[in-house]
FIPASE-676475 format. One record per residue (C-alpha): x, y, z; residue in one letter. Coordinates in steps of 0.001 Angstrom, whole numbers, plus 500000, padded with zeros to 6 digits. Example, Ala and Ser with C-alpha at 12.3 -4.5 7.8 and 13.67 -1.06 7.14 Angstrom:
# FIPASE-676475
(roro (512300,495500,507800),a)
(roro (513670,498940,507140),s)
//
This chain:
# FIPASE-676475
(roro (726526,075168,903363),x)
(roro (726695,077118,900103),x)
(roro (725817,080581,898849),x)
(roro (724336,081321,895462),x)
(roro (725830,083928,893148),x)
(roro (723604,086711,891820),x)
(roro (723361,086018,888082),x)
(roro (721266,089112,887282),x)
(roro (724227,091495,887514),x)
(roro (725665,092425,884132),x)
(roro (729048,093435,885494),x)
(roro (731950,091088,886010),x)
(roro (731971,089477,889459),x)
(roro (735262,088560,891128),x)
(roro (735856,085866,893746),x)
(roro (739025,084742,895465),x)
(roro (738616,081227,896844),x)
(roro (740735,079231,899255),x)
(roro (739799,075594,899931),x)
(roro (736321,076292,898542),x)
(roro (734528,074999,895454),x)
(roro (732860,077090,892764),x)
(roro (730017,075320,890945),x)
(roro (728509,076609,887722),x)
(roro (725400,074954,886254),x)
(roro (725393,076425,882765),x)
(roro (722160,076565,880793),x)
(roro (721702,077776,877231),x)
(roro (721453,081487,878097),x)
(roro (722120,081794,881831),x)
(roro (723667,079916,884721),x)
(roro (723120,079053,888348),x)
(roro (726332,079423,890368),x)
(roro (727256,078767,893975),x)
(roro (730254,078614,896298),x)
(roro (730577,075612,898611),x)
(roro (732710,075742,901756),x)
(roro (732807,071944,902053),x)
(roro (731391,068827,900443),x)
(roro (728214,067313,901851),x)
(roro (726135,065185,899525),x)
(roro (722759,066308,900863),x)
(roro (723670,070011,900524),x)
(roro (724887,069501,896952),x)
(roro (721733,067531,896122),x)
(roro (719557,070442,897276),x)
(roro (721481,072725,894882),x)
(roro (721016,070198,892053),x)
(roro (717256,070222,892679),x)
(roro (717300,074016,892220),x)
(roro (719160,073493,888942),x)
(roro (716514,071006,887761),x)
(roro (713706,073402,888677),x)
(roro (715361,076384,886986),x)
(roro (716332,074720,883713),x)
(roro (713684,071976,883489),x)
(roro (714308,070149,880193),x)
(roro (717254,072292,879071),x)
(roro (720673,070762,878572),x)
(roro (722911,071741,881502),x)
(roro (726705,071686,881737),x)
(roro (728318,071651,885186),x)
(roro (731687,073270,885818),x)
(roro (733397,072480,889125),x)
(roro (736421,074466,890307),x)
(roro (738332,073888,893521),x)
(roro (740362,071419,895594),x)
(roro (740425,067817,894382),x)
(roro (738885,066652,897679),x)
(roro (735725,068669,896901),x)
(roro (735636,068502,893115),x)
(roro (736014,064729,892807),x)
(roro (733277,063954,895318),x)
(roro (730917,066512,893803),x)
(roro (731511,065159,890307),x)
(roro (730501,061648,891418),x)
(roro (727308,062913,893059),x)
(roro (726287,065030,890052),x)
(roro (726886,062194,887571),x)
(roro (724809,059945,889821),x)
(roro (721820,062281,889416),x)
(roro (721771,061869,885637),x)
(roro (723767,064904,884486),x)
(roro (726525,063846,882110),x)
(roro (728229,067090,881005),x)
(roro (730640,067792,883853),x)
(roro (733929,069678,883555),x)
(roro (736337,069918,886475),x)
(roro (739198,072307,887177),x)
(roro (741335,071326,890149),x)
(roro (742885,074132,892196),x)
(roro (744442,072893,895430),x)
(roro (745839,076358,896179),x)
(roro (743905,079639,896443),x)
(roro (742532,080768,893064),x)
(roro (740498,083531,891429),x)
(roro (737223,083270,889507),x)
(roro (735714,085954,887270),x)
(roro (732021,085364,886544),x)
(roro (730697,087205,883492),x)
(roro (726938,086749,883851),x)
(roro (726045,088721,880713),x)
(roro (728285,086419,878652),x)
(roro (727333,083301,880627),x)
(roro (730943,082239,881130),x)
(roro (733816,082043,883633),x)
(roro (737463,083038,883634),x)
(roro (739760,081253,886080),x)
(roro (743241,082217,887230),x)
(roro (746050,079923,886194),x)
(roro (747221,077328,888665),x)
(roro (750146,078479,890773),x)
(roro (753358,076549,890416),x)
(roro (753981,075181,893870),x)
(roro (756994,073165,894930),x)
(roro (756068,069587,895752),x)
(roro (756161,069060,899512),x)
(roro (758747,066706,900871),x)
(roro (757150,063268,901013),x)
(roro (756295,062228,904516),x)
(roro (755486,058774,905745),x)
(roro (751758,058431,906298),x)
(roro (750823,058481,909968),x)
(roro (750368,055015,911390),x)
(roro (747206,053996,913213),x)
(roro (747989,053486,916898),x)
(roro (746073,050608,918495),x)
(roro (745651,049768,922179),x)
(roro (744860,046079,922844),x)
(roro (742812,045397,925990),x)
(roro (742367,041723,926904),x)
(roro (743046,039667,930018),x)
(roro (744189,036678,927913),x)
(roro (747843,036834,926892),x)
(roro (747097,034338,924107),x)
(roro (744453,036612,922590),x)
(roro (746668,039687,922986),x)
(roro (749439,037879,921117),x)
(roro (747075,036793,918334),x)
(roro (745677,040296,917919),x)
(roro (749197,041722,917958),x)
(roro (750277,039251,915280),x)
(roro (747324,040059,913008),x)
(roro (747555,043835,913390),x)
(roro (751348,043963,913077),x)
(roro (751070,042337,909648),x)
(roro (749887,045700,908309),x)
(roro (752694,048294,908021),x)
(roro (750228,051137,908622),x)
(roro (749222,049853,912074),x)
(roro (751273,050225,915243),x)
(roro (750504,048484,918543),x)
(roro (751148,051342,920959),x)
(roro (750289,049445,924169),x)
(roro (748583,046406,925695),x)
(roro (746465,046159,928849),x)
(roro (745595,042963,930713),x)
(roro (742974,044549,932977),x)
(roro (740557,047494,932798),x)
(roro (742246,049517,935552),x)
(roro (745296,050010,933292),x)
(roro (743378,051404,930335),x)
(roro (742803,055047,931265),x)
(roro (746455,055804,932027),x)
(roro (747538,054053,928804),x)
(roro (745093,056148,926774),x)
(roro (746438,059351,928339),x)
(roro (750054,058348,927728),x)
(roro (749854,056779,924246),x)
(roro (746797,058531,922750),x)
(roro (745692,055562,920631),x)
(roro (743524,056016,917540),x)
(roro (741575,052796,918168),x)
(roro (741361,050157,920886),x)
(roro (740268,046535,920862),x)
(roro (738305,045640,923977),x)
(roro (737472,042239,925434),x)
(roro (733930,041694,926708),x)
(roro (734761,039594,929785),x)
(roro (737671,040719,931985),x)
(roro (738536,040827,935689),x)
(roro (737493,043939,937663),x)
(roro (734733,044893,935190),x)
(roro (733338,043962,931778),x)
(roro (734296,045773,928601),x)
(roro (730812,047309,928567),x)
(roro (731257,048685,932092),x)
(roro (734630,050126,931088),x)
(roro (733046,051872,928103),x)
(roro (730389,053383,930355),x)
(roro (733099,054595,932736),x)
(roro (735578,056183,930304),x)
(roro (733873,056360,926908),x)
(roro (732608,059909,927432),x)
(roro (736103,061129,928382),x)
(roro (738101,059936,925375),x)
(roro (737171,059804,921702),x)
(roro (738837,056430,921083),x)
(roro (736700,054123,918910),x)
(roro (736447,050687,920532),x)
(roro (736145,047406,918646),x)
(roro (734727,044730,920922),x)
(roro (736360,041297,920819),x)
(roro (733702,038657,921406),x)
(roro (733258,034899,921235),x)
(roro (730092,035465,919111),x)
(roro (727988,033390,921494),x)
(roro (724312,033578,922434),x)
(roro (725322,034698,925933),x)
(roro (727463,037588,924671),x)
(roro (724898,038883,922142),x)
(roro (723073,041189,924602),x)
(roro (726403,042447,925999),x)
(roro (727705,043324,922533),x)
(roro (724490,045195,921734),x)
(roro (724808,047054,925039),x)
(roro (728413,047931,924164),x)
(roro (727299,049328,920796),x)
(roro (724642,051417,922543),x)
(roro (727339,052790,924850),x)
(roro (729795,053947,922217),x)
(roro (731535,050872,920766),x)
(roro (732356,051303,917076),x)
(roro (731960,047653,916072),x)
(roro (732897,044106,917080),x)
(roro (734893,041139,915779),x)
(roro (735018,037453,916537),x)
(roro (737636,036435,919100),x)
(roro (740400,034821,917023),x)
(roro (742148,031499,917368),x)
(roro (745093,030166,915373),x)
(roro (743034,028288,912775),x)
(roro (740856,031337,912001),x)
(roro (743577,033973,911627),x)
(roro (743355,034045,907813),x)
(roro (739586,034674,908045),x)
(roro (739531,037147,910939),x)
(roro (742625,039201,909968),x)
(roro (741221,041031,906886),x)
(roro (737971,041785,908723),x)
(roro (739848,043131,911751),x)
(roro (742204,045275,909642),x)
(roro (739290,046749,907689),x)
(roro (737400,047632,910863),x)
(roro (740480,049135,912535),x)
(roro (741049,051403,909528),x)
(roro (737388,052367,909278),x)
(roro (737321,053180,912999),x)
(roro (740485,055297,912783),x)
(roro (739212,057197,909753),x)
(roro (735781,057753,911229),x)
(roro (736856,058750,914747),x)
(roro (733153,058637,915585),x)
(roro (731430,056878,918406),x)
(roro (727745,056163,918670),x)
(roro (726107,058185,921376),x)
(roro (722640,058430,922838),x)
(roro (722481,062158,922066),x)
(roro (719701,062782,919567),x)
(roro (719063,065741,917324),x)
(roro (716904,068443,918893),x)
(roro (713474,068779,917342),x)
(roro (713387,065286,915819),x)
(roro (709819,064375,914900),x)
(roro (707866,061351,916090),x)
(roro (705646,059661,913488),x)
(roro (701926,059969,914248),x)
(roro (700592,057497,911704),x)
(roro (701445,055521,908573),x)
(roro (699726,054542,905386),x)
(roro (699289,050892,906397),x)
(roro (699295,049707,902770),x)
(roro (703015,050506,902512),x)
(roro (706017,048216,902923),x)
(roro (709226,049422,904615),x)
(roro (712526,047714,903734),x)
(roro (715743,048759,905488),x)
(roro (719406,047780,905344),x)
(roro (722407,048733,907484),x)
(roro (725816,047653,908751),x)
(roro (728374,049300,911074),x)
(roro (726510,051554,913504),x)
(roro (723191,050234,912257),x)
(roro (721911,048602,915431),x)
(roro (721783,051976,917167),x)
(roro (720438,053835,914142),x)
(roro (717657,051270,913708),x)
(roro (716743,051598,917380),x)
(roro (716592,055402,917099),x)
(roro (714213,055056,914144),x)
(roro (711940,052310,915487),x)
(roro (711314,053975,918846),x)
(roro (709844,056977,916983),x)
(roro (707262,054777,915248),x)
(roro (703677,054566,916556),x)
(roro (701990,051340,917673),x)
(roro (700477,050688,914239),x)
(roro (703013,050291,911440),x)
(roro (703038,048709,907975),x)
(roro (705026,045479,907436),x)
(roro (708784,046002,907663),x)
(roro (711862,043972,906664),x)
(roro (715336,044653,908095),x)
(roro (718734,043373,906982),x)
(roro (721507,044237,909442),x)
(roro (724974,042770,908837),x)
(roro (725192,040646,911969),x)
(roro (726365,037154,913050),x)
(roro (723802,034335,913451),x)
(roro (723634,034305,917252),x)
(roro (723351,038102,917506),x)
(roro (720391,038636,915162),x)
(roro (717921,037093,917615),x)
(roro (719374,039111,920504),x)
(roro (719043,042252,918382),x)
(roro (715422,041472,917439),x)
(roro (714581,040698,921077),x)
(roro (716156,043987,922180),x)
(roro (714125,045976,919628),x)
(roro (710970,044076,920585),x)
(roro (711445,045113,924228),x)
(roro (711646,048797,923229),x)
(roro (708837,049019,920666),x)
(roro (705012,048891,920949),x)
(roro (704823,046586,917901),x)
(roro (706357,043141,917308),x)
(roro (709997,042727,916231),x)
(roro (711196,039148,915622),x)
(roro (713970,037254,913888),x)
(roro (712447,036065,910614),x)
(roro (711693,032397,909977),x)
(roro (711280,030747,906593),x)
(roro (707703,031177,905395),x)
(roro (706803,034105,907677),x)
(roro (703974,036130,906142),x)
(roro (704281,039910,906008),x)
(roro (701946,041387,908608),x)
(roro (701012,044842,909794),x)
(roro (702554,045856,913140),x)
(roro (705377,043340,912674),x)
(roro (709066,043801,911836),x)
(roro (711056,040834,910478),x)
(roro (714841,040879,911035),x)
(roro (716978,038723,908718),x)
(roro (718745,035914,910619),x)
(roro (722532,036290,910626),x)
(roro (724447,033924,908353),x)
(roro (721523,033449,905923),x)
(roro (719919,035284,903032),x)
(roro (716394,036677,903280),x)
(roro (714240,037330,900236),x)
(roro (710645,038369,899708),x)
(roro (708479,036070,897585),x)
(roro (704947,036413,896258),x)
(roro (703026,033149,896482),x)
(roro (699597,033483,894891),x)
(roro (699353,037080,896039),x)
(roro (700608,036384,899571),x)
(roro (703909,038069,900489),x)
(roro (706234,035818,902498),x)
(roro (709920,035719,903377),x)
(roro (712195,032931,902267),x)
(roro (715237,032230,904441),x)
(roro (717895,030309,902526),x)
(roro (721580,029446,902322),x)
(roro (722342,031255,899060),x)
(roro (725888,032554,898574),x)
(roro (727025,035884,900062),x)
(roro (726346,039002,897990),x)
(roro (728904,041825,898246),x)
(roro (730632,039555,900814),x)
(roro (727574,039707,903083),x)
(roro (725103,037143,904323),x)
(roro (722506,038491,904922),x)
(roro (722875,041020,902127),x)
(roro (720864,044207,901695),x)
(roro (721127,044062,897893),x)
(roro (719838,040474,897925),x)
(roro (716756,041467,899932),x)
(roro (716106,044746,898076),x)
(roro (716274,043044,894664),x)
(roro (713798,040386,895776),x)
(roro (711350,043145,896743),x)
(roro (711547,044543,893195),x)
(roro (710370,041180,891841),x)
(roro (707754,040424,894528),x)
(roro (706092,043842,894979),x)
(roro (704968,045025,891574),x)
(roro (702006,046948,893019),x)
(roro (702991,047497,896665),x)
(roro (703902,051007,897870),x)
(roro (707537,050463,898964),x)
(roro (709806,052710,901043),x)
(roro (713484,051720,900981),x)
(roro (716060,052939,903526),x)
(roro (719863,052570,903713),x)
(roro (721609,053432,906971),x)
(roro (725212,053713,908164),x)
(roro (727703,051019,907160),x)
(roro (730954,050311,905352),x)
(roro (730983,049110,901763),x)
(roro (728354,049407,899045),x)
(roro (725811,046713,899904),x)
(roro (722256,047835,899177),x)
(roro (722952,050773,896859),x)
(roro (722302,048924,893586),x)
(roro (719237,047213,895020),x)
(roro (717924,050588,896159),x)
(roro (718460,052012,892668),x)
(roro (716487,049089,891214),x)
(roro (713705,049743,893732),x)
(roro (713675,053449,892871),x)
(roro (713454,052652,889161),x)
(roro (710525,050343,889947),x)
(roro (708660,053182,891711),x)
(roro (709798,052887,895335),x)
(roro (710580,055943,897466),x)
(roro (714138,055882,898797),x)
(roro (716007,057379,901778),x)
(roro (719713,057371,902718),x)
(roro (721188,058388,906066),x)
(roro (723321,061537,905910),x)
(roro (727065,061702,906497),x)
(roro (726822,063712,909717),x)
(roro (724833,061065,911602),x)
(roro (726455,057974,910023),x)
(roro (729128,056103,911952),x)
(roro (730546,054930,908595),x)
(roro (729359,056804,905510),x)
(roro (729911,053976,903038),x)
(roro (726632,052320,902052),x)
(roro (724580,055543,902129),x)
(roro (727302,057449,900251),x)
(roro (727208,054896,897442),x)
(roro (723408,055116,897290),x)
(roro (723626,058915,896995),x)
(roro (726433,058893,894442),x)
(roro (724706,056484,892032),x)
(roro (721455,058435,892261),x)
(roro (719525,055800,894229),x)
(roro (718528,058037,897165),x)
(roro (715605,060436,896705),x)
(roro (716071,061902,900198),x)
(roro (719162,062203,902417),x)
(roro (718261,062583,906086),x)
(roro (719795,062766,909563),x)
(roro (719031,059514,911385),x)
(roro (716739,061348,913788),x)
(roro (714622,062620,910868),x)
(roro (714377,059314,908990),x)
(roro (711365,058001,910931),x)
(roro (709369,061120,910036),x)
(roro (710492,060902,906399),x)
(roro (709335,057278,906200),x)
(roro (705965,058361,907580),x)
(roro (705764,061202,905059),x)
(roro (706731,058917,902166),x)
(roro (704129,056338,903217),x)
(roro (701400,058859,902319),x)
(roro (703106,060065,899159),x)
(roro (702191,058522,895825),x)
(roro (705032,057113,893751),x)
(roro (704305,059528,890885),x)
(roro (704339,062550,893181),x)
(roro (707798,061612,894475),x)
(roro (709323,060974,891070),x)
//
């Protein structure tokens, strides 16, 4: 949160800050100032909206003072909203600010000279490998050990060994096989997941049979999944595995079934809208939490989830079983229909096309965009071209990387209403962060409030939201 500073006082105001950020939005004759205890994009955006309202068309200069961890992030968000005059003063130690409201200026204490701390080796990420196959354990060990920042702290060949190894070694992340003796990886997650905050990356053969199990694992706390490696695929799987291990360790979040209290259910939609949504890591659960809040009658909807080919159908089938409307894996030539959600097939690109006024999806083998196939940017950009007059609502959910942010910005510039998931409810705050920082997101919402926001936006004219 943040607290505003009273700018009506003529006397000098003094503040001593420690690990906090002082923000001054300086207009021509007066300023709007606030102190932030931490950096959250949605909180900063609400302050920026107050600045816009207060100064309207005036030129505004932002001054940011505080730790680099807060100042740098805030500077990116502010520049993404269109403000260009931004000055930063980094103070990583406690500092003093004197605010002279009558003169519309600040005085800041000089930076303390602090001895550089003795350099310490960055803490390694400890990984527990759980797999009944010695061959797979060796392959995973080989791939992970290639990174100097990762340490294999232990290996388990059966589920009954896992709990004691977690207690003894306290791993940061674990890889977990789906099929093992004694119990499946999903059953193990259900048994111990609530006891230990150890993000699990499921190791799967990426087969039609394992699709439902992987989705069940994600619903029960798994962070993500990777394809089970073999010798010929090491060069392909290794960078993906290393990236996911590091993301999991940094996040230290697991997906749970606990929802925000007071989350609203959507009563009805403007059926002339179109909803387009993209997500990645953590997205299957976030999408489920949104769709189950929708009513029976919904406008057409397109979803791109970063997912392998054989899992996209399992995901669509799972959503279809939970929702009162139809959710299917998209096929080439499918026409957009009310009460129907089309999910992009894994391993392909999905675009929206307008054929003589009829909106259809095209499924093709175009190259990956942002390394992804299907790609959110690819789909979003096609909507810009196909829906010149359609009322579009664009949503970006949890996921690593930047896919979808630029496409969302293009949609916003074309008149669409745009929503990004907030940091608190994201498993990985990558894609939504980028959307916020480049100014693509008009609203930043907790995942449990996104359904209601989509409903609200469906009734809101494009001009009213601009």
